[in-house]
ZAFI-292712 format. One line per field, with one value per residue (C-alpha): residue number from 1; y, z, x. Coordinates in steps of 0.5 Angstrom, whole numbers. Layout:
! ZAFI-292712
i = [NUM|...]
Y = [Y|...]
Z = [Z|...]
X = [X|...]
END
This chain:
! ZAFI-292712
i = [1|2|3|4|5|6|7|8|9|10|11|12|13|14|15|16|17|18|19|20|21|22|23|24|25|26|27|28|29|30|31|32|33|34|35|36|37|38|39|40|41|42|43|44|45|46|47|48|49|50|51|52|53|54|55|56|57|58|59|60|61|62|63|64|65|66|67|68|69|70|71|72|73|74|75|76|77|78|79|80|81|82|83|84|85|86|87|88|89|90|91|92|93|94|95|96|97|98|99|100|101|102|103|104|105|106|107|108|109|110|111|112|113|114|115|116|117|118|119|120|121|122|123|124|125|126|127|128|129|130|131|132|133|134|135|136|137|138|139|140|141|142|143|144|145|146|147|148|149|150|151|152|153|154|155|156|157|158|159|160|161|162|163|164|165|166|167|168|169|170|171|172|173|174|175|176|177|178|179|180|181|182|183|184|185|186|187|188|189|190|191|192|193|194|195|196|197|198|199|200|201|202|203|204|205|206|207|208|209|210|211|212|213|214|215|216|217|218|219|220|221|222|223|224|225|226|227|228|229|230|231|232|233|234|235|236|237|238|239|240|241|242|243|244|245|246|247|248|249|250|251|252|253|254|255|256|257|258|259|260|261|262|263|264|265|266|267|268|269|270|271|272|273|274|275|276|277|278|279|280|281|282|283|284|285|286|287|288|289|290|291|292|293|294|295|296|297|298|299|300|301|302|303|304|305|306|307|308|309|310|311|312|313|314|315|316|317|318|319|320|321|322|323|324|325|326|327|328|329|330|331|332|333|334|335|336|337|338|339|340|341|342|343|344|345|346|347|348|349|350|351|352|353|354|355|356|357|358|359|360|361|362|363|364|365|366|367|368|369|370|371|372|373|374|375|376|377|378|379|380|381|382|383|384]
Y = [-2|-1|-3|-5|-12|-13|-12|-19|-19|-24|-24|-25|-26|-28|-31|-25|-19|-15|-21|-23|-16|-16|-22|-18|-12|-17|-20|-13|-11|-17|-12|-8|-14|-21|-25|-30|-33|-33|-35|-36|-37|-43|-43|-49|-50|-42|-42|-48|-45|-38|-43|-46|-39|-35|-41|-39|-44|-42|-42|-42|-44|-41|-47|-53|-58|-56|-57|-65|-63|-57|-62|-66|-60|-57|-59|-63|-57|-52|-51|-51|-47|-48|-44|-38|-39|-41|-34|-32|-37|-35|-28|-29|-34|-33|-28|-21|-14|-13|-16|-14|-16|-17|-21|-19|-20|-20|-26|-21|-17|-22|-23|-16|-15|-21|-17|-11|-14|-18|-11|-12|-6|-7|-6|-5|-7|-10|-4|-9|-8|-1|0|-5|-4|3|5|-1|-2|5|5|-2|1|7|3|-2|4|0|4|3|4|4|0|2|7|12|12|11|17|21|18|21|28|29|27|26|33|34|33|40|42|38|42|36|29|28|21|20|15|12|12|5|2|6|13|16|11|14|12|7|4|3|0|-6|-7|-14|-18|-18|-11|-9|-14|-10|-5|1|1|-4|-12|-14|-19|-20|-17|-11|-10|-10|-5|0|0|1|6|2|1|9|9|4|8|14|11|8|15|17|13|12|20|22|26|27|24|31|33|26|28|24|26|22|22|17|17|14|18|22|17|22|29|33|40|44|49|55|53|49|42|37|31|24|22|15|10|5|-1|-3|-5|3|3|-4|-2|5|2|-3|2|8|13|11|12|7|6|0|-3|0|5|12|17|19|26|27|21|24|27|30|29|30|31|31|30|24|23|21|20|15|12|12|8|15|18|11|10|18|16|10|13|19|15|10|4|-2|1|1|-6|-7|-3|-7|-14|-12|-10|-17|-21|-16|-17|-24|-24|-20|-24|-30|-26|-27|-19|-13|-8|-3|-8|-8|-1|-2|-8|-4|2|-3|-7|0|3|-3|-4|-1|2|0|6|5|-3|-8|-13|-18|-13|-11|-19|-20|-14|-17|-23|-20|-16|-22|-25|-19|-18|-25|-24|-18]
Z = [-69|-66|-69|-63|-60|-54|-47|-44|-37|-31|-26|-19|-16|-22|-20|-15|-18|-20|-24|-27|-29|-32|-36|-39|-41|-45|-48|-50|-52|-55|-59|-53|-47|-47|-41|-41|-33|-28|-20|-15|-8|-7|-13|-17|-21|-23|-24|-29|-33|-33|-36|-41|-43|-44|-46|-42|-41|-34|-28|-20|-14|-7|-3|-5|-3|-9|-14|-15|-17|-21|-25|-27|-30|-34|-41|-40|-43|-37|-32|-25|-19|-12|-6|-4|-7|-13|-14|-14|-19|-24|-24|-25|-30|-35|-40|-39|-39|-33|-27|-24|-17|-14|-8|-2|4|5|0|-6|-3|-5|-12|-13|-11|-15|-21|-20|-19|-26|-29|-30|-29|-23|-24|-16|-14|-7|-2|3|-2|-1|6|9|5|1|2|0|-6|-9|-8|-11|-17|-18|-18|-23|-27|-27|-27|-21|-24|-19|-21|-15|-18|-13|-14|-22|-22|-18|-23|-29|-26|-24|-31|-29|-25|-20|-12|-11|-15|-11|-5|-3|-6|-4|-4|-5|0|-1|6|6|9|16|13|16|22|29|34|37|31|29|35|34|27|25|20|15|15|14|8|4|1|-3|-9|-10|-11|-7|-3|4|8|3|4|12|11|7|12|18|13|14|6|6|11|7|1|4|6|-1|-4|0|-3|-10|-11|-6|-2|6|10|11|4|3|5|5|3|3|-4|-4|-11|-13|-19|-18|-16|-13|-14|-14|-11|-14|-11|-15|-12|-18|-17|-22|-22|-25|-27|-30|-30|-23|-27|-25|-32|-33|-28|-30|-38|-37|-32|-38|-44|-41|-43|-49|-49|-52|-54|-51|-50|-43|-42|-42|-36|-38|-34|-35|-31|-25|-20|-16|-13|-6|-1|6|11|14|21|24|31|29|24|27|22|18|24|26|19|18|25|22|15|19|24|18|19|21|24|17|17|24|23|17|20|26|22|18|24|27|21|21|28|27|21|25|30|36|36|35|30|34|37|30|31|38|37|32|36|42|38|35|42|44|38|38|31|27|22|15|16|12|9|14|20|16|16|23|25|21|25|31|30|28|35|39|35|36|44|44]
X = [-5|2|8|11|11|6|9|10|7|7|1|2|-4|-8|-14|-16|-20|-14|-11|-18|-18|-11|-13|-19|-14|-10|-16|-18|-11|-8|-3|-1|-1|1|1|7|6|1|1|-4|-4|-9|-14|-13|-19|-19|-11|-12|-18|-13|-8|-12|-15|-8|-4|2|7|9|5|6|2|4|0|5|-1|-5|1|-1|-8|-6|-1|-7|-11|-6|-3|4|8|7|12|10|13|11|12|15|21|17|14|22|24|18|19|27|27|21|22|18|18|13|11|4|4|-3|-2|-5|-1|7|8|9|15|21|18|18|25|27|23|27|34|33|31|23|19|14|6|4|-3|-1|0|4|10|11|8|13|19|18|25|28|24|24|32|33|28|33|39|37|33|26|20|15|8|2|-4|-9|-14|-12|-5|-5|-10|-4|1|-4|-4|3|5|13|12|17|15|17|11|6|3|-2|-3|-11|-13|-21|-24|-31|-32|-34|-41|-41|-39|-46|-46|-46|-40|-45|-47|-40|-38|-44|-42|-42|-38|-44|-45|-38|-37|-43|-38|-43|-38|-33|-33|-27|-24|-26|-20|-19|-27|-26|-20|-24|-30|-24|-21|-14|-14|-14|-8|-4|-5|-2|4|4|3|9|14|11|11|17|13|13|7|5|3|-1|-9|-15|-22|-29|-32|-38|-39|-32|-32|-26|-20|-15|-13|-6|-6|0|4|0|-6|-9|-12|-12|-16|-17|-24|-27|-32|-30|-27|-20|-19|-17|-11|-9|-9|-5|0|2|1|4|6|1|-7|-10|-18|-21|-28|-29|-35|-33|-36|-43|-43|-50|-52|-48|-53|-47|-40|-40|-34|-33|-27|-26|-28|-22|-24|-29|-24|-17|-14|-12|-8|-5|-2|0|4|7|9|12|16|18|23|20|13|9|11|8|2|0|2|-2|-8|-8|-8|-14|-18|-18|-20|-26|-28|-27|-32|-27|-26|-31|-30|-27|-22|-19|-16|-15|-10|-6|-5|-3|2|5|6|10|14|21|22|29|30|32|31|34|29|30|29|23|20|22|18|12|13|13|7|3|5|3|-3|-5|-5|-9]
END
């Protein structure tokens, strides 16, 4: 057992799949991780159960309409925070070593920046933070001397492969993609894809929005932009390869031609644990990878003509400024419209491309300009 005290962690987005996995890691490794505060979007009952399980004395709910109901379900000694400002206050006021941001959407950006400002390390599971404001977040982290630790399985894999090597050693970062449910479908079949079909992911159990993003490959496009900022490489050195088995989580090709890969059982507890315990390796109760059970590992190039999300993301990441925020926001609106069965599956890509084309990019934008571009893109996408 380690002589050091457990790392105190605030979990933003505690009732989602990442948040529940993080609580599982804390339960598995109590000498390494202590959950000190929780925040959820609107899941009152689930948050109340987590407060009881973890014993935290601080909790936040983004949807303030549920605050009264939450108060009746938790102990009187727990301090509650509500709304967008409540998330910022939570990470600012609660004594912690790390903030795990697992909020889907843009709501995690302000609390993430607040966490950096107060000197807490950031474990990032929310792509939008670095997609929208990667330049600002990484600059703020550098100024404060805090670490940005990736929790996404793909970026965590790259983090493990690099082991603090400089960006100049990297020829390519290679993100692996499952290919989603439509990997083998024809162009015509993809055009007629239904919501129900798009939600049947072959590998992962995820929320509805991210599952659709996996089907369109926008999820991987956002990860390309995220990788560009996390590892300080230009977009030209970030690639994607389809790997249906999802056993190799990502690879790094070095300038001497060597390729390093990270493999593990498909369980988000692995990257969460490493983000919390880094640089230490700690035993756990998760199953090891059984190579004898792996029939084969397949790889294929992504079909960019049928899945244009990767090209759109590469363009946005290369252009920079406010364009990645526009891509992200337009995609959120388009995915919501598809889930509501108001547009077709290919219309998701068409909507994003149209809004990006209309946008006048502001380079090196500040936070308010980024948020304004986000709001503009949402309005424009809703018109498509």
